[in-house]
N, C-alpha and C positions, 0 to 999 in steps of 0.2 A: 578712550578706554575700551572700546569695543573691538580692537584689532587683534589682540592676543599675540601669541608667539608663532602663529602659523603664517605670518606674512600678510595679514589682512584678509579681506573678503576675496581678493583675486589671487592670492599667493598659493593657497593650498591646492587648488586644482592644477595649477601649472607645475607644482612640485610633483604631483602624482604622474602627470604626463611625462615629465623629465625622467622620473624613475622608471616608468614603463619603457620609454625609448632606450634607456641605459641597459635594462635587462634584456630587451629584445635584441639589441646589438651584441651583447655578450653571448646570448644563446646562439645567434646566427654565426658568430665567430667560432664558437665551439663546434657547431654543425659543419661548417666549412673545413675546419682542421680535421675533424673526424672523417669526412668524406674523402679528403685528399690522402689521408693515411690509409684508409681501406682500399682505395682505388689502386694501390700498389706502387705509387710513385716513389715511395721511400723504401720499399721492401726488396727491390731487385737490383742487381748490378747491371742488368741489361737495360740500356736506355738507347733511344735513337741516336744520341750523341756518341756513345761508346761504339756502337756498331758502325756508325758513319766514319769515325776515326779509324777503325779497323779496316774498312774498305779503302779509305784514302791511303793507309800504309801499304796495302796490297797493290794499289794502282801505282804508287810511287816506287815500288820495288823494295821497300824496306823489309818486307816479309814475303815469303813464298806462299803458294796456295795451301800447302800442307800446314804451315804455321797458322795461316788464316783460319782454316777449318778447326784446328785445335783450339785456338783462342775464342772463336765464335761459339764453339760448344761449351767452353768453360764459362764464358760470359752469360750465356742464355740459360744455364742451369739454375 
């Protein structure tokens, strides 16, 4: 009769620890997403990949130097 609805003598502290871990992970995930958004990874068309592709196209002869410079300027704006 002395256990109650909190899971006995040992249940309540473990529930609190579990909830603290849950909220800490949730807050850390939010901070991580906010940092990645602020760092500009999602806000610009210019990425190392797009510039590398442009360089490869120039080397392969798919575009000339004038087109390369125009596209590079367009991408980095």
